[in-house]
C-alpha positions in Angstrom: 93.8 122.6 116.2 97.1 121.0 117.5 98.1 121.8 121.1 101.8 124.0 121.1 103.7 123.1 124.2 104.3 126.5 126.3 107.2 126.3 128.6 107.1 128.3 132.1 110.0 130.6 132.0 111.3 132.1 135.2 111.9 135.7 135.9 115.4 135.0 137.4 116.6 132.6 135.1 119.3 134.4 133.1 118.1 135.2 129.4 117.8 132.8 126.8 117.9 133.3 123.1 114.6 132.9 121.3 114.4 129.0 119.6 115.4 129.0 116.1 112.6 128.4 113.9 112.4 126.4 110.8 112.5 128.4 107.2 109.3 129.2 106.3 108.0 127.0 103.3 108.3 128.6 99.7 104.9 129.2 98.6 106.4 130.0 95.1 108.5 127.3 93.9 107.9 125.7 90.8 109.1 123.3 88.8 109.3 124.1 85.2 109.0 121.3 82.7 111.1 121.7 79.0 108.7 122.5 76.3 109.1 121.6 72.5 109.2 124.1 69.5 106.0 123.1 68.2 104.1 123.7 71.1 105.0 127.5 71.0 105.1 127.6 66.9 103.8 130.9 65.8 102.1 129.7 62.8 98.7 128.2 62.0 99.4 124.6 62.0 98.4 121.9 63.8 100.9 119.3 65.1 100.3 115.4 66.0 102.4 112.7 67.1 104.8 115.0 69.4 105.5 117.3 66.5 106.2 114.8 63.9 103.0 115.3 61.8 102.3 119.2 60.5 99.3 119.8 58.7 97.5 123.2 57.8 95.0 124.3 60.6 91.9 124.4 57.7 92.6 120.7 56.5 89.2 119.5 56.8 89.0 118.7 52.8 91.7 116.2 53.6 89.5 113.2 54.8 87.3 114.0 51.8 90.2 113.8 49.6 91.3 110.3 51.3 87.8 109.2 51.9 86.9 109.3 48.0 89.9 107.6 47.5 89.4 104.4 49.5 85.3 104.6 48.8 86.3 104.9 45.1 88.9 102.0 45.1 87.0 99.8 47.5 84.0 99.6 45.2 85.9 98.9 42.2 88.0 95.8 44.2 84.6 94.5 45.1 82.4 94.6 42.3 84.5 95.5 39.2 87.3 92.9 39.5 86.1 89.8 40.2 84.0 90.3 36.5 87.0 91.4 35.2 89.4 89.0 36.7 87.0 86.0 35.4 86.2 87.5 31.6 89.9 89.0 31.1 92.9 88.8 33.7 93.6 88.3 36.6 96.4 91.3 36.9 93.9 93.9 37.0 93.6 93.9 41.1 97.1 93.7 41.2 97.6 96.7 38.8 94.8 98.7 40.9 96.4 97.8 44.2 99.9 99.1 43.3 98.0 102.2 42.1 96.2 102.7 45.0 98.7 102.2 47.6 101.3 104.7 46.2 98.6 107.0 45.7 97.5 106.9 49.7 101.3 107.2 50.5 102.0 110.0 48.2 98.7 111.6 49.6 99.9 111.3 53.6 103.6 112.4 52.5 102.4 115.2 50.9 99.9 116.2 54.0 102.0 115.2 56.6 105.5 116.7 55.4 107.3 119.9 56.6 106.9 121.7 53.1 109.6 124.2 53.6 108.7 126.6 56.1 111.0 129.4 57.7 111.7 130.1 61.1 110.6 133.7 61.8 113.6 136.0 63.1 114.0 136.6 66.5 113.7 139.8 68.1 117.8 140.4 67.9 117.8 139.6 64.2 114.8 141.4 63.5 116.8 144.6 65.2 119.8 144.0 62.9 117.5 144.1 59.8 116.1 147.1 61.0 119.6 148.7 60.8 120.7 147.5 57.7 117.6 148.6 56.0 118.4 152.2 57.3 122.2 152.5 56.8 121.5 150.9 53.2 119.4 154.0 52.8 121.6 156.5 54.1 124.9 155.1 52.8 124.0 155.0 48.9 122.6 157.2 46.4 120.6 154.2 44.6 117.8 153.3 46.4 115.7 150.4 46.1 112.3 150.1 46.4 111.1 149.8 50.1 111.6 147.0 51.7 113.0 145.2 49.0 116.5 144.4 48.1 117.9 143.0 44.7 120.3 139.9 44.3 121.7 138.8 41.3 121.7 135.2 40.1 123.1 133.6 37.3 123.3 137.4 35.8 119.5 137.9 36.6 118.7 140.4 39.2 116.2 138.6 41.3 114.4 141.2 44.1 113.5 139.7 47.4 110.7 141.2 49.5 110.4 141.7 53.1 108.1 140.0 54.9 106.6 141.8 57.9 105.1 139.2 59.6 108.1 136.7 59.8 110.6 140.0 59.9 113.0 139.2 57.6 114.0 139.5 53.5 112.8 136.0 52.0 114.9 134.0 50.2 114.3 133.5 46.6 110.9 131.8 45.6 109.8 132.2 48.8 106.7 133.4 49.6 104.2 133.9 52.6 101.5 131.5 52.8 98.3 133.5 54.1 96.2 130.5 55.2 99.2 129.0 57.0 100.9 132.2 58.2 104.5 131.2 56.9 107.2 131.8 55.1 107.3 128.6 52.5 110.4 128.4 50.8 110.1 127.6 46.9 106.2 128.2 47.4 104.0 126.7 44.7 100.6 127.2 46.0 98.3 126.2 49.5 96.4 122.8 48.1 93.4 122.4 50.2 93.2 118.8 49.1 96.0 117.7 50.7 95.7 119.9 53.6 98.9 121.5 53.6 101.1 124.2 51.6 102.8 122.6 48.6 106.8 123.6 49.2 110.5 123.3 48.6 110.3 119.7 50.6 107.5 118.1 49.4 106.3 119.0 46.0 108.0 115.7 44.7 105.3 114.2 47.1 102.9 115.9 45.3 103.8 115.8 42.3 103.7 111.9 42.6 100.7 111.8 44.2 98.6 114.0 41.0 100.7 111.8 38.6 99.4 108.1 40.1 95.9 109.7 40.9 95.6 110.3 37.2 96.8 106.9 36.6 94.5 105.3 39.0 91.5 107.3 37.9 92.0 106.9 34.2 92.8 102.6 34.9 89.4 102.6 37.3 87.9 104.4 34.4 88.8 102.5 31.9 87.6 99.0 33.8 84.6 100.0 34.4 83.8 101.1 30.6 85.1 97.6 29.5 83.0 95.9 32.6 80.0 97.8 31.1 80.5 97.3 27.6 81.0 93.3 28.3 77.7 93.2 30.1 76.1 94.8 27.3 77.6 92.6 24.6 74.5 90.6 22.0 72.0 93.4 21.9 70.9 93.9 25.3 72.0 97.4 25.6 74.0 99.6 27.8 70.8 100.4 30.5 70.7 96.1 30.7 74.1 96.6 31.9 73.5 99.3 34.2 70.4 97.6 36.3 72.7 94.0 36.3 75.7 95.3 37.9 75.0 96.6 40.9 78.4 99.1 41.5 79.6 99.2 38.1 81.5 103.0 38.5 83.8 104.6 41.1 81.6 107.2 42.4 80.6 106.2 46.5 76.7 106.8 45.8 75.6 103.6 47.4 72.3 104.6 47.9 71.5 104.9 44.2 72.9 101.9 42.6 70.1 100.8 41.0 68.8 103.6 39.4 70.4 103.9 35.8 69.5 107.5 35.8 71.9 108.0 39.0 74.5 105.6 37.3 74.7 108.1 33.7 75.0 111.0 36.1 77.6 109.6 38.2 79.8 107.9 34.7 79.4 111.7 33.5 80.8 113.2 36.2 83.7 110.3 36.8 84.5 110.9 33.0 85.5 115.0 33.8 86.9 114.2 36.6 89.4 112.2 34.9 90.3 114.6 32.3 90.4 117.4 35.5 93.1 115.5 36.9 95.1 114.5 33.8 95.1 118.2 33.5 96.3 119.3 36.3 99.2 116.5 36.2 100.3 117.9 32.7 100.2 121.5 34.2 102.3 120.3 36.8 104.6 118.3 34.2 105.3 121.1 32.2 106.1 123.0 35.5 108.6 120.5 36.2 110.2 120.6 33.1 110.6 124.1 33.3 111.6 124.5 36.7 108.8 126.9 37.4 106.1 127.1 40.2 102.5 127.9 40.0 103.2 131.0 41.6 105.6 132.0 39.7 103.4 131.2 36.3 100.2 132.9 37.4 102.2 136.0 38.7 104.5 135.5 35.3 107.6 136.3 37.0 109.8 135.4 34.2 107.3 135.6 31.0 107.1 139.3 31.4 103.9 139.3 33.0 104.2 141.2 35.9 106.3 144.0 33.6 109.9 142.6 33.6 110.4 142.7 29.9 113.3 140.7 28.4 113.7 138.7 32.1 114.2 135.0 31.9 114.2 131.8 34.3 117.6 132.0 36.3 116.5 128.7 37.8 116.2 126.8 34.4 118.9 124.7 33.5 117.4 124.8 29.6 117.5 121.4 29.9 114.1 119.3 30.4 116.3 116.4 31.9 118.1 118.7 34.3 115.4 120.6 35.1 113.5 117.7 36.3 116.3 116.2 38.3 116.5 119.3 39.8 113.2 119.7 40.8 112.2 116.0 41.6 115.8 113.3 42.0 117.7 116.2 44.0 118.5 115.2 47.8 115.9 116.2 50.4 116.2 119.6 52.1 116.3 119.3 56.0 113.4 121.1 57.9 114.6 124.8 59.2 111.9 125.1 62.0 113.3 122.1 64.3 109.5 121.7 65.8 110.6 118.7 68.0 113.8 121.0 69.4 113.0 122.4 73.3 112.6 126.0 73.8 115.1 127.8 75.8 114.5 128.0 79.3 113.7 131.8 79.6 111.1 131.2 76.9 109.5 128.2 78.0 106.2 128.6 80.2 105.9 126.6 83.1 104.1 123.3 82.0 103.2 122.2 85.6 103.4 124.0 88.7 103.8 122.1 92.2 103.4 123.9 95.3 103.4 122.9 99.0 101.5 125.1 100.9 100.1 123.8 104.5 96.8 123.6 105.3 95.2 126.3 107.0 95.1 124.6 110.0 99.0 124.2 110.1 99.4 128.2 109.2 97.4 129.1 112.4 99.4 126.5 114.3 102.3 128.1 113.4 101.2 131.6 114.1 100.1 130.9 117.2 103.2 129.1 118.1 105.5 132.5 116.9 103.2 135.1 118.9 103.6 132.5 122.1 107.1 133.1 121.9 107.1 136.7 121.5 104.9 137.2 124.5 106.4 134.8 126.5 110.1 135.7 126.0 111.8 137.8 129.3 112.2 141.6 129.4 115.2 142.8 128.4 116.6 144.4 131.6 117.6 148.3 131.4 
């Protein structure tokens, strides 16, 4: 323990004021660093690269999708392209490479782009909406169904539903995704294969992905079929071709490459995969040409399935070219959640705390010094 220096005070000496001590150390001093909005985002999303990349929390199928595309294309380029280049043309790997790059870029753009998430209402905004609901119910004789609002779009009545999670009326064509826990503008569907919702801001990327994937799958399947057909010429048969070509098909089961039966099974699976992807591309082509979403088509919002007879799609331009341009070629709307913005100081939690606490020994020295000063102070004369 450090020694405190005490001075003998003469009782005959005039009283002197108590020495001034330094101000006590503020042990509660905190340094609050600014936090970005993605760090306090209320939805079920994951953010990477300081909020630049957003994906759904349940994105476990996305690596599988990307892995299947990578492995399938790699096997095609390694085992099928050399034979086809030698016997047909050198344009085959060029076409396959262009399609592969386009598929991967479209997939990543679909997965990592904000689909059109709407920010939730703040406390003041939610309270104002509640007051509007109460006033609308008491001031008019006509009362729409509870928690709904009716708007007129192109002479068509559209009902807006109230979202109890986001505390707001959903804009037209907006729906709340239960998996991501967000209201998504022009919500189409939640696609686990891309690991994200498909909405207003990434639907064009999703459509490009499935269309280019259908072309790539059909191209690889056609090239593999041609490869097998050329090897089986001369009466050798398909079994001989399967045994001579170690990786003739676009499915990544490398351990069974020498088995003709497994090869035939994989060719059948590839065949059905081609048609399923082509069917999905055709369905979304119909939706684009009609300016519909998957959610609207399933619910039958404009076809009478939902009980609204005689309703028509108010968003359609009654022209296929105009509908395609509106869905795929319009300007990219900005992201509304501002995930890389900073939180207000009153909402930001302290990210780090710097506290300068004196040691226990220093505390004891200070207390003893203060006690010594009180004991050695001269008595006040009466």
